[in-house]
Structures are given as structure tokens and as C-alpha cells.
Steps between C-alpha positions, in 0.01 A plus 500: 500500500483861616855554379417357155193722477701807597766422240233451232331829587835680497579353160169621359553849643852521357379375162219753487739774605741412222221487244373838616852645482538369144162645404591835656851526354647847530671502161604280211794483264459369144810369325419450133672408176349597167528620143437850362390608155580866434406755234727506193649824368319478168719337235819648650529268802310183582553310822491141616314411818691574819532279807352690794560479875249638747478556875169642629443606860140549621333611824126440560326816622139374500354150496166319502396149403408625152792729416835638611663833420880513507773751430759336274845594373607299193866518396547351152818471293587360157880481452499459121267570209703384200464688171383267219626450243847616615662759275849643543392862546223447758523444877548141610222520763352711777389445861199632687372531854172623646391608847124555504336509846122480507202311635382142461144371552463126566169315477440220755839549669455208741405246232746239373492681163445875478511760223639852505527818298771765544570855388787737571754746367855613550837480328657323203864493388635377168873447443638438153797263481854636474564266208361487149387176341847450345650535852661835423460780759173689494650845554163680506337268756181644654304453823137604542300588810123504451171494683311170510141385543420133564185292507463127539338204664555140591426201718636389838491138619568420863760233560642389836437751777718800420581390143282559195516525122416786264445553129442848360489723193601867513531779246743780587446808283785753493638799318723465195850348508814675376745312280832583333330510159186680388180306578127580484497525881150369573366459849582149616285206609678228695269196527631266770383143560653346813458241773669391819483481878328709765632509858259629767604628843 
């Protein structure tokens, strides 16, 4: 009887310890898949939506029952924004990536469902394809490096211990892109809707 009681108490202690560890996770990694709508270049170039891959690393720096403040580093890439409609003289597509570290504030971080807002800034790179739409070489291919500002928000749902789920919407605002033909060159909004998994350690 004493042995059974001791085992039960040990089980409760271990369970509480694991729950506390999960609640006090040191960082999380979000692995998301999404779609991006980007600013067109007037009537010169219009773009289809681009499939977007995202990995976001975050470290909590302050926490209470009501809110949590984290430092986050989102790395976001879209391999191909196709030009539509395709025309022989225009680039086939372009790729983009963004690295925009910042802060994230989460409301009710220990709840089964929590909400967050994020803001940050950093770097954007745009790379025009080396082919034109007719598959001929794009001899005047251009790359662009630009500053970036991002703002967004979303929802986290806790799953099984260290695993959770996330849906979010971000807007990454950058400087103008350079292309191999003359374009209006507006500043660029990249509106990204994505969802996926969150792993907490």
C-alpha cells in the first residue's frame, strides 16, 4: 500500500513538473506554409500569388498569466512569383526572402488558445529569374537588397505537450524592386497568410 502511494505521488510530481516545463518553454519554432500577395508594378508587371515557407524562432523574455513578451526572428521565403499574363519580353518570375527580427506580444500565453501581435524590421532580397517568359536568357537579370518592416498577428492553439498549431497574417513592407525593364518601382507590400506547426522546447 505504501509502495502504491509512493508511486502515485511520484507520478503526480512528474506530471506537474512536465506541465510546468511545457508552460515555461524556453523557446519555440514555428514551421509554416502560406501564400503571399505582393504589390504589382503598375500595368507593366502583375504577379500571381507565391507559395511561401516560413521558419520563426522565438525566445520569451517576460511572462505573466495575462501576457508574454518574446523576441522573434522570422525567416520567410517565396521561391517564385510568376508574372501574369506571361509575355515573351518580361521576366518569367522572381523570388523573395525576408529576415525581420522583432518582438511578439501574446495574450493569455498559457491558455489552450492564445492570440499574438508582432512587429519587426530587417532585410529583404528580391531576385529576378534568369529566364524570360519565352524561356530565353534574361541577360539583364537584377537582384535587389532592401530594408523591410513587418507587422502581423495570429492565433496559437496548444496541441500535445510540446506540439502546437499556428495561423497568422503578416504584412512585410519593403523598398522598391529592380527589374530588367523599366517599372514604376513602388514600395512593396507582401501580405502573407500562413499556418502550420509550433514546436516548443
